[in-house]
KOLKE-370378 format. One line per field, with one value per residue: residue in three letters; z, y, x of N, C-alpha, C, O in turn. Coordinates in steps of 0.2 Angstrom, whole numbers. Example, Ala and Ser with C-alpha at 12.3 -4.5 7.8 and 13.67 -1.06 7.14 Angstrom:
r <- Ala	Ser
n.zz <- 39	35
n.yy <- -28	-11
n.xx <- 66	64
ca.zz <- 39	36
ca.yy <- -22	-5
ca.xx <- 62	68
c.zz <- 39	39
c.yy <- -16	0
c.xx <- 66	64
o.zz <- 42	40
o.yy <- -17	6
o.xx <- 71	67
END
This chain:
r <- Met	Ala	Lys	Leu	Thr	Gln	Ser	Ala	Lys	Lys	Val	Arg	Gly	Arg	Lys	Met	Leu	Thr	Val	Arg	Val	Lys	Thr	Ala	Lys	Tyr	Asn	Lys	Val	Ser	Ser	Asn	Arg	Trp	Leu	Glu	Arg	Gln	Leu	Asn	Asp	Pro	Tyr	Val	Ala	Glu	Ala	Lys	Gln	Ala	Gly	Tyr	Arg	Ser	Arg	Ala	Ala	Phe	Lys	Leu	Ile	Gln	Leu	Asp	Glu	Lys	Tyr	His	Phe	Leu	Gly	Lys	Gly	Lys	Arg	Ile	Val	Asp	Leu	Gly	Cys	Ala	Pro	Gly	Gly	Trp	Thr	Gln	Ile	Ala	Ala	Glu	Arg	Asn	Lys	Gly	Ser	Gly	Glu	Ile	Val	Gly	Met	Asp	Leu	Leu	Pro	Thr	Glu	Pro	Ile	Lys	Gly	Ala	Ile	Leu	Leu	Gln	Tyr	Asp	Phe	Thr	Lys	Asp	Asp	Ala	Ala	Glu	Lys	Ile	Lys	Glu	Leu	Leu	His	Gly	Pro	Ala	Asp	Ile	Val	Met	Ser	Asp	Met	Ala	Ala	Asn	Thr	Thr	Gly	Val	Gln	Asn	Ile	Asp	His	Leu	Arg	Thr	Ile	Gly	Leu	Val	Glu	Ala	Ala	Tyr	Glu	Phe	Ala	Lys	Glu	Ile	Leu	Ala	Glu	Gly	Gly	Ile	Phe	Ile	Ala	Lys	Val	Phe	Gln	Gly	Gly	Thr	Glu	Asn	Glu	Leu	Leu	Ala	Asp	Met	Lys	Lys	Tyr	Phe	Thr	Lys	Val	Ser	His	His	Lys	Pro	Asp	Ala	Ser	Arg	Gln	Asp	Ser	Val	Glu	Thr	Tyr	Val	Val	Ala	Gln	Gly	Phe	Lys	Gly	Leu	Leu	Lys
n.zz <- 91	82	86	90	86	88	83	83	95	100	95	98	108	112	117	114	110	108	93	88	72	68	60	45	35	23	21	17	25	22	22	31	41	38	36	51	56	52	58	71	71	74	67	57	65	69	56	52	63	60	49	36	24	21	29	28	25	40	39	31	37	47	43	40	52	55	45	42	29	25	24	24	10	0	-12	-20	-28	-26	-33	-39	-32	-27	-15	-8	4	6	-1	3	22	16	10	22	30	22	23	14	9	-5	-17	-24	-33	-39	-45	-54	-60	-57	-52	-41	-28	-24	-15	-4	-9	-17	-35	-42	-53	-65	-72	-83	-77	-80	-97	-110	-109	-97	-85	-89	-89	-76	-69	-75	-68	-55	-54	-58	-52	-43	-24	-18	-22	-19	-17	-15	-21	-28	-37	-43	-34	-35	-26	-30	-22	-28	-40	-39	-32	-40	-49	-44	-41	-53	-55	-46	-52	-62	-57	-49	-61	-67	-55	-55	-66	-63	-51	-39	-37	-22	-16	-12	-15	-10	-8	-9	-6	-8	0	4	0	-10	-27	-30	-41	-43	-32	-30	-43	-36	-26	-32	-36	-25	-11	4	4	12	21	28	39	46	60	55	47	43	54	47	34	19	15	15	14	3	6	-1	0	-3	-21	-32	-44	-62	-68	-77
n.yy <- 32	23	5	4	-8	-18	-17	-3	1	-2	6	19	18	20	31	46	59	75	86	100	109	121	138	140	153	150	143	136	136	127	116	115	110	99	93	93	85	73	69	70	58	42	32	33	33	20	11	14	6	-7	-9	-6	1	11	22	17	2	0	2	-7	-17	-16	-14	-27	-34	-29	-37	-48	-57	-60	-70	-87	-94	-88	-81	-66	-50	-34	-17	-5	-3	2	11	-2	-5	-11	-25	-29	-31	-43	-54	-57	-62	-73	-81	-86	-94	-97	-85	-68	-54	-38	-23	-9	8	13	9	-4	-9	-24	-37	-53	-66	-61	-56	-44	-33	-19	-10	-6	-7	-6	-11	-21	-36	-36	-42	-58	-58	-56	-66	-81	-80	-80	-92	-95	-89	-73	-73	-59	-44	-29	-10	2	14	32	47	58	73	89	97	103	98	93	88	82	71	65	60	52	41	39	31	19	14	8	0	-8	-13	-23	-32	-37	-46	-53	-60	-74	-82	-79	-72	-54	-38	-23	-6	11	26	41	59	57	43	27	31	33	25	17	8	4	-6	-14	-22	-28	-38	-43	-51	-43	-25	-12	2	8	19	17	17	20	30	45	59	73	66	65	51	35	16	5	-10	-23	-39	-58	-61	-64	-68	-65	-61	-70
n.xx <- -63	-54	-49	-34	-21	-11	3	3	0	12	23	17	19	32	46	50	63	59	63	71	71	83	79	87	97	96	86	67	53	45	52	58	48	43	57	56	45	47	58	53	45	37	35	45	58	55	55	66	75	69	74	66	61	53	42	30	28	21	8	3	8	-1	-16	-15	-15	-27	-34	-30	-24	-13	2	9	13	4	1	6	4	11	9	16	28	38	49	49	44	31	32	44	37	26	35	41	31	27	38	46	39	27	21	29	27	34	29	35	37	47	65	68	78	84	73	74	64	56	50	57	50	54	41	26	11	1	2	-3	2	5	-3	-4	13	13	7	14	25	21	16	2	-15	-17	-19	-19	-20	-11	-8	1	3	-1	-4	7	6	-3	-4	-17	-34	-43	-39	-29	-36	-45	-34	-27	-39	-40	-30	-31	-45	-37	-27	-38	-45	-34	-33	-45	-44	-34	-35	-37	-53	-61	-49	-40	-41	-33	-31	-24	-33	-40	-47	-63	-64	-68	-73	-91	-95	-85	-85	-99	-95	-86	-93	-100	-93	-84	-86	-86	-83	-73	-67	-52	-41	-24	-15	-3	-4	-3	-12	-16	-16	-26	-28	-34	-38	-44	-51	-54	-64	-64	-65	-74	-74	-75	-89	-101
ca.zz <- 88	79	91	92	82	91	81	82	102	102	91	99	117	111	120	108	112	103	89	84	68	66	52	43	32	15	20	17	32	22	21	41	44	34	42	60	55	47	63	74	67	79	63	56	68	69	51	51	67	59	42	32	17	20	35	23	28	44	34	28	45	51	39	41	58	54	40	42	22	22	27	21	2	-4	-22	-20	-31	-26	-38	-38	-26	-25	-12	-7	10	5	-3	12	23	12	8	28	31	18	27	11	6	-10	-24	-22	-38	-36	-50	-52	-67	-55	-50	-35	-25	-23	-7	-2	-7	-22	-38	-43	-61	-67	-78	-82	-76	-87	-102	-111	-109	-88	-83	-92	-85	-70	-71	-76	-63	-49	-57	-56	-51	-36	-19	-17	-25	-15	-21	-11	-26	-29	-42	-39	-30	-38	-23	-28	-21	-32	-46	-34	-29	-49	-51	-41	-42	-57	-53	-42	-55	-66	-54	-51	-66	-67	-50	-58	-74	-61	-44	-40	-32	-16	-17	-9	-17	-7	-13	-6	-9	-3	1	6	0	-15	-28	-27	-44	-42	-26	-33	-46	-30	-21	-38	-36	-20	-5	8	4	18	21	34	40	47	64	53	40	46	55	43	29	14	13	16	10	1	7	-5	0	-7	-25	-34	-49	-65	-68	-85
ca.yy <- 34	16	2	2	-13	-23	-11	3	1	-5	11	24	19	20	36	50	68	81	89	105	111	130	138	144	158	151	136	137	136	122	112	115	109	92	89	92	80	68	67	67	53	37	26	34	28	11	8	13	2	-11	-11	-6	4	17	19	16	-3	-2	6	-15	-24	-14	-18	-35	-34	-31	-39	-56	-59	-61	-77	-94	-100	-83	-79	-58	-46	-27	-13	3	-7	5	7	-10	-9	-16	-32	-32	-36	-47	-58	-58	-65	-77	-85	-91	-99	-95	-81	-62	-49	-31	-21	-1	10	16	3	-7	-13	-33	-40	-59	-69	-59	-55	-36	-29	-9	-13	-2	-14	-3	-12	-28	-39	-38	-46	-63	-59	-58	-72	-85	-78	-82	-99	-94	-82	-73	-71	-51	-38	-22	-5	9	20	38	51	65	78	96	104	104	92	90	85	74	66	61	57	45	38	33	23	14	12	5	-4	-13	-20	-26	-37	-43	-50	-57	-65	-81	-83	-78	-65	-47	-34	-18	0	17	30	51	62	52	33	28	34	30	21	11	7	0	-12	-17	-24	-33	-44	-47	-51	-37	-20	-9	8	7	20	14	24	25	35	51	60	76	65	63	43	26	11	3	-16	-29	-45	-61	-59	-69	-71	-63	-61	-73
ca.xx <- -57	-55	-45	-29	-18	-5	9	2	0	19	26	15	23	39	47	56	66	57	68	67	74	82	77	93	95	93	81	62	50	41	57	59	41	44	62	53	39	52	65	48	37	38	36	50	62	52	55	73	78	68	76	60	62	49	36	23	29	16	4	3	7	-9	-21	-14	-17	-35	-40	-27	-23	-6	2	12	12	3	2	6	6	11	9	20	32	45	55	50	42	27	34	47	32	23	41	42	26	26	39	51	34	22	28	29	31	33	31	35	41	54	69	69	82	82	73	75	58	51	54	51	49	55	39	20	7	-6	1	-9	4	9	-8	2	19	14	5	19	29	14	13	-4	-17	-15	-22	-17	-16	-10	-5	1	2	-2	-3	11	2	-3	-7	-25	-37	-51	-37	-25	-42	-47	-29	-25	-43	-39	-24	-35	-45	-32	-27	-44	-45	-30	-33	-51	-40	-27	-35	-39	-57	-59	-44	-43	-38	-30	-26	-24	-38	-40	-53	-68	-64	-68	-79	-98	-96	-80	-89	-104	-93	-81	-97	-103	-86	-81	-91	-86	-79	-75	-62	-49	-36	-20	-14	3	-7	-2	-18	-18	-17	-34	-28	-39	-38	-52	-51	-60	-60	-69	-67	-81	-75	-80	-97	-101
c.zz <- 87	86	87	89	87	91	80	89	103	99	95	108	118	114	115	111	107	99	87	78	66	59	49	37	24	12	20	23	31	24	26	43	42	35	50	59	55	55	71	74	70	72	59	58	68	64	51	57	65	51	38	30	19	28	34	28	35	42	34	34	50	48	39	48	59	52	38	35	20	27	23	15	-1	-10	-22	-25	-28	-33	-36	-31	-22	-19	-11	2	9	4	2	17	22	9	17	31	28	20	21	7	1	-14	-23	-30	-37	-43	-51	-59	-62	-52	-44	-34	-22	-17	-8	-4	-11	-28	-42	-51	-61	-74	-78	-81	-79	-95	-104	-108	-99	-85	-81	-89	-80	-67	-70	-70	-56	-51	-56	-55	-44	-31	-16	-22	-21	-19	-16	-15	-26	-33	-36	-38	-34	-32	-22	-28	-24	-38	-43	-34	-35	-51	-46	-41	-49	-58	-50	-48	-60	-61	-51	-55	-69	-61	-50	-63	-69	-55	-43	-36	-24	-11	-14	-13	-13	-10	-8	-8	-6	-4	5	4	-8	-17	-28	-36	-46	-36	-28	-36	-41	-27	-28	-37	-31	-14	0	5	10	16	28	33	46	53	60	46	45	46	49	35	26	16	19	13	9	2	3	-4	-1	-15	-27	-43	-56	-69	-76	-88
c.yy <- 27	13	0	-5	-14	-18	-4	7	3	5	17	24	21	28	40	57	71	85	95	108	121	132	143	148	157	144	138	135	129	117	110	111	100	90	88	85	73	64	66	60	45	31	27	30	22	8	7	7	-6	-14	-10	-1	11	14	16	7	-3	-1	-4	-19	-20	-14	-26	-38	-34	-37	-47	-59	-60	-67	-84	-96	-96	-81	-69	-55	-38	-20	-6	4	-2	9	0	-11	-12	-25	-35	-35	-43	-53	-58	-63	-71	-83	-92	-96	-94	-90	-74	-57	-40	-29	-13	3	15	8	3	-11	-20	-34	-49	-61	-66	-56	-46	-34	-22	-11	-8	-9	-12	-7	-20	-32	-40	-39	-55	-64	-60	-65	-78	-86	-81	-89	-100	-87	-79	-70	-65	-49	-32	-17	1	15	27	43	55	71	85	101	106	99	87	85	80	70	61	59	51	40	33	29	19	10	6	0	-10	-16	-24	-31	-40	-48	-56	-62	-69	-79	-84	-73	-58	-43	-25	-9	6	21	38	52	55	46	35	30	31	24	14	7	0	-7	-16	-23	-28	-39	-47	-45	-46	-30	-15	-3	8	13	19	19	26	31	40	55	65	74	63	55	39	23	8	-6	-21	-34	-51	-61	-66	-71	-67	-64	-64	-69
c.xx <- -56	-49	-40	-22	-12	2	8	2	10	23	22	21	29	41	53	56	61	63	65	71	76	81	83	90	91	85	72	57	46	45	58	54	42	53	60	50	43	56	60	43	40	40	42	56	60	56	63	77	76	70	72	65	58	44	31	22	23	12	-1	2	0	-17	-20	-18	-25	-38	-36	-27	-18	-4	7	7	7	5	1	6	5	14	14	23	37	45	53	48	36	28	38	42	27	26	41	36	23	30	45	45	30	26	25	30	27	36	30	38	46	57	69	74	81	79	74	67	56	55	51	55	49	47	31	15	-1	-5	-1	-7	7	4	-3	6	19	10	9	24	27	15	7	-10	-16	-17	-21	-15	-17	-7	-6	3	-5	-1	1	6	3	-3	-16	-30	-39	-46	-32	-29	-42	-41	-27	-31	-41	-33	-27	-39	-42	-29	-31	-45	-40	-31	-39	-48	-35	-27	-38	-46	-55	-54	-47	-38	-38	-30	-30	-28	-38	-46	-55	-69	-65	-74	-86	-98	-93	-83	-91	-101	-88	-87	-100	-98	-82	-87	-93	-81	-79	-69	-60	-44	-32	-19	-5	2	-7	-10	-20	-19	-23	-33	-33	-37	-44	-48	-57	-59	-67	-71	-70	-78	-77	-85	-97	-106
o.zz <- 93	89	82	94	88	96	78	90	105	103	95	111	124	113	113	113	101	102	85	81	64	54	51	34	21	7	24	24	36	26	27	49	46	35	54	63	59	58	75	77	68	72	57	54	68	65	50	54	68	48	33	33	18	31	37	32	33	44	38	36	54	51	38	49	62	55	34	35	15	31	16	15	-6	-11	-23	-28	-28	-36	-31	-27	-16	-18	-15	6	13	8	5	17	26	6	17	33	30	19	22	3	3	-15	-23	-32	-35	-47	-49	-64	-65	-52	-41	-38	-18	-12	-14	0	-11	-28	-44	-54	-58	-79	-72	-84	-80	-99	-101	-103	-97	-80	-76	-85	-77	-62	-64	-68	-52	-46	-53	-57	-39	-32	-10	-26	-20	-23	-14	-12	-24	-33	-30	-42	-35	-33	-17	-33	-23	-40	-45	-37	-35	-56	-48	-41	-50	-62	-53	-49	-61	-63	-51	-54	-73	-64	-47	-64	-71	-53	-47	-33	-21	-6	-13	-15	-12	-15	-5	-14	-1	-7	8	5	-11	-14	-24	-36	-49	-38	-28	-35	-44	-27	-25	-37	-32	-12	1	4	13	10	33	27	51	52	62	43	50	42	45	31	30	17	25	8	13	-1	4	-7	-1	-16	-25	-47	-56	-73	-80	-94
o.yy <- 23	17	-3	-6	-9	-17	1	13	8	9	22	28	22	32	38	60	69	86	95	109	125	129	148	148	160	142	143	129	125	112	104	108	96	84	84	81	68	59	62	59	44	26	22	26	17	3	2	4	-11	-20	-14	1	17	9	14	6	-9	-6	-7	-22	-23	-13	-30	-43	-38	-41	-51	-65	-62	-69	-84	-98	-99	-79	-66	-58	-36	-20	-3	8	-2	11	-4	-16	-17	-29	-40	-41	-47	-57	-64	-69	-73	-89	-98	-100	-89	-90	-73	-57	-37	-31	-11	0	21	3	8	-16	-21	-33	-51	-58	-68	-53	-44	-35	-19	-14	-8	-14	-15	-7	-24	-33	-45	-37	-57	-69	-64	-69	-81	-91	-83	-92	-105	-82	-83	-64	-66	-50	-30	-18	4	20	27	44	55	74	87	107	109	95	81	80	74	65	55	56	46	34	27	25	13	4	1	-6	-16	-22	-28	-36	-45	-53	-62	-66	-69	-74	-87	-70	-57	-45	-22	-8	6	20	38	49	50	43	40	30	26	19	9	1	-6	-12	-21	-29	-32	-45	-52	-40	-44	-31	-15	-2	8	13	20	25	31	34	39	54	64	78	59	52	41	25	9	-7	-22	-37	-50	-60	-72	-76	-66	-69	-61	-70
o.xx <- -57	-45	-41	-19	-9	6	11	2	13	24	26	24	31	36	58	52	61	68	59	77	72	83	84	84	87	82	72	58	44	42	60	55	41	53	62	52	42	56	62	38	45	44	45	58	64	59	65	81	79	68	73	70	61	43	27	18	20	8	-5	-3	-3	-22	-25	-23	-29	-43	-39	-29	-17	-8	6	2	4	10	-4	11	0	20	13	22	38	40	56	49	36	26	37	42	25	22	40	38	18	28	47	46	29	32	19	35	22	40	25	41	48	54	70	76	76	83	74	62	50	61	46	61	45	49	29	16	-6	-10	0	-10	11	5	-1	7	24	12	9	27	31	12	5	-9	-15	-18	-22	-11	-23	-2	-11	5	-10	5	0	2	9	0	-19	-31	-39	-48	-31	-28	-40	-41	-24	-29	-42	-32	-27	-38	-45	-31	-29	-47	-42	-29	-40	-51	-33	-23	-44	-45	-51	-55	-52	-32	-43	-27	-35	-29	-36	-50	-52	-74	-64	-79	-86	-102	-95	-83	-89	-104	-86	-86	-103	-99	-78	-90	-99	-75	-85	-67	-64	-42	-35	-21	-2	6	-10	-14	-25	-22	-27	-38	-34	-33	-49	-43	-63	-54	-73	-77	-68	-80	-83	-85	-94	-108
END
């Protein structure tokens, strides 16, 4: 088992009363299971107490506790930022300095210290638009995006890998040398071809599953550090 980060130990150490949901006449069993899981999830409770918009905020906190990439003065891009949990953490750790741009097809409520755009990052002008807002290249491009699930694991994996590939190509276009790219992937991690390409452009590529990722989830995160710049 991977060593727990500070925040994981803190959240796991909270004492919570177990909540059971009674099955109503017209409720689906799956709906009850989802509700019961939410009510008994310590990360849901901790996110609510901390004022974070989603439990996913703790995934970024724990990734940062392991890899130490956030901090003052960073230029950060958060792809697929809605509802804003990752952007909130980035803004907290930037401490009023640097620049943060979040982009999503869905609207996102304002977050102090960040610029939020309802826009498609795959459009031709998206990279230049973000560079202008950042006043330069990005230090970090991060993505917690996943494709809408169909329930068919292979299809869901391929659709999410497609999103990761698009985010990766975008990152190569906008990252400064030494920059970092982080993205959610499913199943066994990143596809071999994509992983091989990352290893050409970054000095170190690894996978990590934060404690805040549910144990029954197939998600993990690819972390590519030390962008070398576009190869000549």
